[in-house]
C-alpha positions as CSV (number, residue, x, y, z in Angstrom):
1,M,0.0,-0.1,0.0
2,K,2.9,2.4,0.9
3,S,4.5,1.8,-2.4
4,Y,1.3,2.3,-4.3
5,L,0.8,5.6,-2.6
6,H,4.3,6.6,-3.2
7,G,3.9,6.0,-6.9
8,L,0.5,7.8,-7.0
9,I,1.8,10.9,-5.3
10,F,4.8,10.9,-7.5
11,S,2.6,10.7,-10.6
12,V,0.5,13.5,-9.3
13,G,3.7,15.5,-8.8
14,I,4.8,14.8,-12.4
15,A,1.4,15.7,-13.8
16,I,1.6,19.0,-11.9
17,F,5.0,19.5,-13.4
18,L,3.8,19.0,-16.9
19,S,0.8,21.2,-16.6
20,L,2.6,24.0,-15.1
21,F,4.8,24.5,-18.1
22,A,2.3,23.4,-20.8
23,Q,2.0,27.0,-22.0
24,V,5.8,27.8,-22.3
25,A,6.6,29.1,-25.8
26,P,8.2,26.6,-28.4
27,A,12.0,26.6,-27.8
28,G,14.2,27.6,-30.5
29,E,17.7,26.4,-31.4
30,I,19.6,24.4,-28.6
31,L,22.4,26.5,-27.2
32,V,24.9,23.8,-26.5
33,E,26.8,21.3,-28.6
34,S,28.3,17.9,-28.0
35,G,31.8,18.1,-26.4
36,Q,31.0,21.3,-24.4
37,K,31.1,21.7,-20.7
38,I,28.5,23.4,-18.5
39,A,29.5,24.7,-15.1
40,F,27.0,24.9,-12.3
41,L,28.1,27.6,-9.8
42,G,26.2,27.8,-6.5
43,D,25.7,27.0,-2.8
44,S,24.6,23.8,-1.1
45,I,21.4,23.6,-3.4
46,T,23.8,23.3,-6.3
47,A,26.0,20.9,-4.4
48,G,22.9,18.8,-3.9
49,G,22.1,19.2,-7.5
50,A,25.2,17.4,-8.4
51,R,24.2,14.2,-6.6
52,P,22.1,11.5,-8.2
53,G,18.6,12.8,-8.8
54,G,19.9,16.5,-8.5
55,Y,19.0,19.2,-11.0
56,C,22.6,19.4,-12.4
57,R,22.5,15.7,-13.2
58,M,19.2,16.1,-14.8
59,V,20.5,18.9,-17.1
60,V,23.4,16.7,-18.3
61,D,21.2,13.7,-18.7
62,G,18.5,15.9,-20.5
63,F,21.0,16.8,-23.2
64,K,22.1,13.1,-23.5
65,N,18.6,12.3,-24.1
66,E,18.6,14.7,-27.1
67,G,21.9,13.1,-28.3
68,I,24.0,15.9,-27.2
69,E,26.9,14.8,-25.1
70,V,28.0,17.5,-22.4
71,S,30.0,17.3,-19.3
72,G,29.2,19.1,-16.1
73,I,31.5,21.1,-13.8
74,F,29.8,20.8,-10.5
75,A,30.8,24.0,-8.6
76,G,28.2,24.2,-5.8
77,K,29.6,24.7,-2.2
78,S,27.5,24.7,0.9
79,G,27.1,28.0,2.7
80,N,28.5,30.1,-0.3
81,K,27.4,33.6,-0.7
82,S,28.0,35.8,-3.7
83,N,31.4,37.1,-2.3
84,D,32.5,33.4,-1.7
85,M,31.6,32.5,-5.3
86,L,33.4,35.5,-6.6
87,A,36.5,34.5,-4.7
88,R,36.7,31.0,-6.1
89,L,35.2,31.9,-9.5
90,D,38.6,31.4,-11.5
91,K,39.6,28.2,-9.8
92,A,36.1,26.6,-9.7
93,V,34.8,27.8,-13.2
94,I,37.0,29.8,-15.4
95,S,40.2,27.8,-15.3
96,K,38.2,24.8,-16.3
97,K,37.0,26.4,-19.6
98,P,33.4,25.6,-19.9
99,A,31.1,26.9,-22.7
100,W,28.5,27.8,-20.2
101,M,28.0,28.6,-16.6
102,T,24.7,28.7,-14.6
103,L,24.8,30.9,-11.6
104,S,22.5,30.2,-8.7
105,C,23.1,32.7,-5.9
106,G,21.1,34.6,-3.2
107,V,19.7,32.3,-0.6
108,N,22.6,32.5,1.7
109,D,23.2,36.2,0.9
110,V,19.8,36.9,2.5
111,W,19.5,34.0,5.1
112,H,22.8,34.0,7.0
113,F,22.5,35.2,10.7
114,K,24.9,34.7,13.6
115,L,23.6,34.1,17.1
116,R,25.4,35.8,19.9
117,L,24.2,36.4,23.4
118,G,20.6,35.5,22.2
119,K,20.6,38.2,19.6
120,R,20.6,37.6,15.6
121,T,23.3,39.4,13.8
122,F,23.0,39.6,10.1
123,K,26.0,37.7,8.4
124,G,24.7,37.9,5.0
125,V,25.5,40.2,2.0
126,S,23.7,43.6,1.6
127,L,21.8,44.2,-1.5
128,E,24.4,46.7,-2.6
129,D,27.3,44.5,-2.2
130,Y,25.4,41.6,-3.6
131,K,24.8,43.7,-6.9
132,K,28.5,44.3,-7.0
133,N,29.6,40.7,-6.5
134,I,27.0,39.3,-9.1
135,T,28.1,41.9,-11.6
136,A,31.8,41.1,-11.1
137,I,30.9,37.3,-11.5
138,I,29.1,37.9,-14.6
139,D,31.7,40.2,-16.1
140,Q,34.7,38.1,-15.3
141,T,32.9,34.9,-16.7
142,Q,31.9,36.6,-19.9
143,A,35.3,38.2,-20.4
144,A,36.7,34.7,-20.3
145,G,34.5,33.7,-23.2
146,I,32.1,31.7,-21.1
147,K,28.3,32.3,-21.4
148,V,26.2,32.8,-18.3
149,M,22.7,31.6,-17.5
150,I,21.1,33.4,-14.5
151,L,18.8,31.5,-12.0
152,T,16.7,33.5,-9.7
153,S,16.9,32.2,-6.1
154,T,14.4,29.7,-4.8
155,M,12.5,30.4,-1.6
156,I,13.8,30.1,2.0
157,G,11.0,28.2,3.4
158,E,8.0,27.4,1.4
159,D,6.0,30.4,2.6
160,P,5.9,33.4,0.3
161,A,4.9,35.7,3.1
162,R,7.9,34.7,5.3
163,E,10.1,37.7,6.1
164,L,13.2,36.1,4.6
165,N,11.3,35.5,1.2
166,Q,10.2,39.2,1.3
167,N,13.8,40.2,1.8
168,L,14.8,38.0,-1.1
169,I,12.5,40.0,-3.4
170,P,14.8,42.9,-4.4
171,Y,17.7,40.4,-4.9
172,N,15.8,38.5,-7.5
173,E,14.5,41.6,-9.0
174,F,18.1,42.6,-9.6
175,L,18.9,39.2,-11.1
176,R,16.0,39.7,-13.7
177,K,17.4,43.3,-14.4
178,I,20.9,42.3,-14.9
179,A,20.0,39.2,-17.0
180,Q,18.5,41.7,-19.5
181,E,21.4,44.1,-19.3
182,K,24.1,41.4,-19.9
183,K,22.1,39.4,-22.3
184,C,22.0,36.4,-20.3
185,P,19.2,33.6,-20.5
186,L,17.1,33.9,-17.2
187,V,15.6,30.8,-15.5
188,D,13.1,32.4,-13.1
189,L,13.0,29.7,-10.4
190,D,11.5,32.0,-7.9
191,K,8.4,32.5,-10.1
192,D,8.4,28.8,-11.0
193,M,8.5,27.6,-7.4
194,R,5.7,30.1,-6.3
195,E,3.4,28.7,-9.2
196,M,4.2,25.1,-8.3
197,L,3.5,25.5,-4.5
198,K,-0.1,26.7,-5.6
199,T,-0.7,23.5,-7.4
200,I,0.4,20.8,-5.1
201,P,-2.4,20.1,-2.6
202,D,-1.9,19.6,1.2
203,V,-2.5,16.0,1.1
204,K,-2.4,13.7,4.0
205,G,-0.4,10.5,4.1
206,V,2.0,11.6,1.5
207,P,5.5,10.0,1.3
208,R,8.7,12.0,2.1
209,I,9.3,12.7,-1.5
210,F,7.3,15.8,-0.8
211,G,9.2,16.7,2.2
212,E,8.3,16.6,5.9
213,R,4.9,16.2,7.4
214,Q,3.2,18.4,9.9
215,N,1.5,16.9,13.0
216,N,-1.9,16.8,11.3
217,G,-0.3,14.8,8.4
218,T,-0.5,17.6,5.9
219,V,2.6,18.5,3.8
220,K,4.9,21.0,5.3
221,N,7.4,21.1,2.5
222,K,6.3,20.2,-1.0
223,L,9.3,21.0,-3.2
224,T,12.1,20.8,-0.7
225,K,13.4,18.3,1.9
226,D,13.7,21.0,4.7
227,G,12.3,24.2,3.3
228,C,15.5,25.0,1.2
229,H,17.1,22.0,-0.4
230,M,15.3,20.5,-3.2
231,N,13.5,17.1,-3.1
232,A,12.9,15.1,-6.3
233,I,10.1,17.3,-7.6
234,G,12.2,20.6,-6.7
235,N,15.2,19.2,-8.6
236,K,13.0,18.4,-11.6
237,M,11.5,22.0,-11.5
238,M,15.1,23.4,-11.5
239,G,16.5,21.1,-14.1
240,G,13.5,21.5,-16.4
241,G,13.8,25.2,-16.3
242,I,17.4,25.2,-17.2
243,L,16.9,22.7,-20.0
244,R,14.0,24.9,-21.4
245,A,16.2,28.0,-21.2
246,F,18.9,26.2,-23.2
247,G,16.3,25.6,-26.0
248,V,15.2,22.1,-25.3
249,P,11.4,22.1,-26.4
250,Q,9.1,22.0,-23.5
251,E,7.4,18.9,-24.5
252,K,10.6,17.0,-24.7
253,V,11.7,18.2,-21.2
254,A,8.2,17.3,-19.8
255,A,8.5,13.7,-21.3
256,F,12.0,13.3,-20.1
257,A,11.1,14.6,-16.6
258,K,8.4,12.0,-16.4
259,E,10.8,9.1,-16.7
260,W,14.1,10.6,-15.5
261,R,14.2,9.1,-12.0
262,S,15.0,5.7,-13.6
263,T,17.6,7.1,-16.1
264,P,20.7,5.2,-15.5
265,A,23.0,8.0,-16.4
266,S,21.5,10.1,-13.5
267,R,23.4,7.8,-11.2
268,T,26.8,8.2,-12.7
269,K,29.5,10.4,-11.5
């Protein structure tokens, strides 16, 4: 019974995934070629995305499914803020000479606090400094001949009204603006996540694929394992968004996402 419920809920999640992006405009030419490398720069969400079932693996596998052999440079590091990513940009990405880099940065810039004597002290990165760091990351990467794809930050806890998510709004607004200015493809994961959360019901008795349950049995986290790091559906949301931004037609992304959990390549290093 438990396995049946697990499969049923997973199918519901995939159906939601497919319907959410059914109205995405047809994609144009795919922006990567066989033999190229894609670097994934980010924090712990991206580090998790490099593991089996993670969004970075889905992107690599998704291109393989299209007959395009790319390799991934997995440059996610737990706890990283924009200043940390800028500091290690050359070693982690530029020196490895990828054709593309996806940039996922913002959660820790907004979230980080330090507790001292019972008081919280903000240890993140101010919006002003964040803008400088992100601009420098993009400029240095593009100057090295590497194309940049920008990902807006996913939520900090699955409650849009939460103070931290309200604080994240201007950071994401800046990412949308600079993507236009620097002519970078944008994957608006903040928007995608908010829309998906509206479609997944608060079902009782769901498996942990949808995250932890509250005491009344309803789902506490639907797209994440802990309110921040993606679960299976959250990773598909991220990976699918990136594949579409690279030009893979949405119907192909949807079909691939439906079957991807059993794809052998997703379990390779």
